[in-house]
N, C-alpha and C positions, 0 to 999 in steps of 0.2 A: 480491590481485594476486600475492603470493608463491605461492599455490596455483595460480592460473590460468596464470601465465607459462610454466611448463614444459610445459603441455598445449596451448598454442595459439601458432602463429606469426603469427596475424593481430593487427592492432592492437586492443587492448581499449578500447572506448568507455566512458568514465565519463560517463553522461548524467544530467542533473538539469534539471527544469523548475521552478525555484523560484518561490515566491510573491513574493519580492523579487528583487533582482539576483543571479542564479545565481553569477556569478564572484566576487562579494563573499563568498558562502558558501564557495566553493572556497578563497579566500584565507584566510578566517578559520579554516578547518579544516586549513590547511597542505597542501592538495592540489596546489598549483601545481607543487611539486617532483616530483610523481609522473611527469609526462611525461618528465623527465630520467632517472629511475631505471628506468622500465619502458617497454615498447612500448605505451604508453597515450595516449589523447587525451581531454582534458576537453571536453565539449560542453554548451552551453546549449540544451536542447531547445526553449526558447521562441523561439529565433532561427533554427531550422532549417526545412527544408521541411515542409509539412503537407498532409494530405488532410482532406476534410470527412466527418464522420459526423453523426448526429442523436441528440439526447436529448429527453426530455420536459420541458417547462417547467411552471410553477405551474398554468396552465390546461390542462394536458395537450396543449399545442400542441407540435409538433415544432420543435426549435431546432437550427440548424446549429452544430456545434462543430468547431474545428480540432484535429486529432490529429497529433502528431509522426509524420512518415513513417518515422523511424528505428524507432519502436515498432511500426509496422505492417509493417515489412519482414520477410517470412517467413524470410529467410536470416540474420537477426540472432538470436543466442542470447541471450535476455533473462534476466538475473539480477536479481531484485528484492531489494535489500538494504535492509531496513526496520528502523526502531526500533519497539519494542513500546510503543504509546501508546493512551490513551483518546481518544475523539473526540466532537465536539459534534453530529454528525448521524447517524452510523452505529455508535455505541457504541465500536468499536475500529478502529484503523488499523494494519494489519499488511502483509504482502507484497502482497496484492491491491490494497488501497486505495492503498498507496504508488505502485504502477505506474499504476493506472487514473486517479488524479487527478494523476499526474505527467506523463502524456502529453498532456493538453489544453494548448493554447497560452495563455500569458498574456504580453501585450506592451503597448506603448503604445496599441494600437488597442482591445483588449478583454481581459477576463479570462474566457476560455472555461471555466476550471475552476469558476467561480462558477455557471455555467449548469447544473451537475449537481445543485445543491440550491437551488432557487428557491422551494420550498414551505415552509410552517411546519414546525417540528421535529415529528416523529412517529415511532412505531415503524416504520411503513411509509413512511418518507420516500422521496421520488422518487429520491434519490441511490442507494438500494439498486438500484432497477430500472435506472437509467442506468449504474451500474457493471456490472451483469449484462449489459446490452446491449452496451456497449463491449468487454466481456471476450470476446465472440464473435470479435473481431478482434485484441485485444491481451491477451496472457496470459503470465505468467512461465514460463520453462522450468525455472528453479530459484528456489526461495524461500529466503531467508536472513533470519532475524529476530534482531535484537540486543536482548536484554533484560538485558544486563549492567547498564546504568543505564536503566531504563524510565521511563515517565511515567504518573502517575495523576491523577485530578481533572480539571481543566478543560483537557485536551489538545484539539487536538494542539499548541497553542502556549503556553498559559498554565498548564500543569499543574505538578505537583510531581514531582521526581525520586524514583524508587523503585529502589534497588539490588537488583534481583531476581537478578542474577548467573546468568541463563539465556541460552541461545542455541539456536536451532532451524534446521535446514536440511532441505529435502525437494524432490524432483522433482515433488511434488504440492502446489501452492500452497494448494489448498483444505484439504488435510490439515494442512499446516503452520499455517495460520491458525486452523483448528478447534482444534488442540492448544494454540496460543498463547492463544486466547480462554478455553479451560478453565483454563490456568495463571493467567490474570488474575482468575479467579473469576466469569466470566460464562458463561451458557448459550449455546453456539454455535448451538443451534437457534433462538434468539430473534434472532440477527443475520441479517436477511432476505437480504442478498446472499450470505452463506455457505450458508444453507439452500437458496436458489434454485439456486446452482451445484452443490450436492450433488444435488438432485433432478434437475437437468438432465444429470447424469453428467459434469460437467466436472472432477470430483475427488471424493475420498472425504471426506465430512463426518460419517460415523458413527464416533464415538470407539471403539465396540466393534470396529470393523473396521480401525482404524489401529494399526500396530505401532510402538511407540516404543522406540528403542534408546538406550543410554546410561543416564543417571540415571532411575529409575522416575518416571513422571508424578506419582504420589501424593506424591513427595518435592519436587515443584516447584510446589506450588499456593500461590497468594496470594489476597488479597482486595483488588483494586485499587478505589480510590474512583472511581466513574464521573463523567463530566462532570455538572455540576449539572442541565443541561437533560435529559440522558439519565436521570438518577435520577428526575426527575419523570415523564417519559413512559413509562419502563419500570417504574416503581414499585419502584425500587431504593433501598437505604439507603447 
C-alpha cells in the first residue's frame, strides 16, 4: 500500500475470498486499520456480485461456478499477492493459483472453489485445466510472491513454515510462478497449469528466456518437501 498509494488516486480494493470467514482473517492479520490509514477498502469477494462460468467436474460434465465480478472487471488492475506454498492438488500455489481459486464464490449456499478439483488426485488433475480455463477471463496484471516465510509439506493449510527469505514480482504471472516453482525445487514443466499457460502464450514459462534481476536465481534455490499426496503421484522424495 505504501508503494501503490502515491501512484493511484483511486480506492485500492483489498479483496479476499477466504475458505473461512474472510473478515475474521482480516481482523486476525490486523488489516482492519488499513482503511483508516490508506484510501483502501476491504472486500469479501464471497459476498460480492458474481457471474457464472463453467468448469469440468469428475465425470467431465460442465459445472456452473460463480466467479467474483470484481475479478472479471476488465477495468480493475489485479495484483495477486501470494504466499509461496506447496499444494495438495497442483503441487504449488503461487500468484496464479492464489487468484484463480480466490475468485470463485464460497458462501452458505455452496463452495464453488471445491468444484475445481472433484477428481482423484493426479498429475493431470482437473484443477489444472479448470484453472487454465478460468484464466482466460481472470488473470493477474501484477504477480507478487512472498516467500519470506514460505510453506512446505502438506500445504496449503497444514504445511510447515520454511523461512526462504525470498520475494518475487513480475508483470508476467506465468514467469513469476515458473521462477518461484524452480526456487522451491520443483520442475515447472511438470506443473500442468503452468506448462499449459506457457504453451498457450499467456506468459513466459521457459526459464532460459526469463530474465531474473536482483539476487541470482542459483543463489535462491531450495528443496521444498512436497505435499505427501503430490510426492506419491509425482514420484518425488
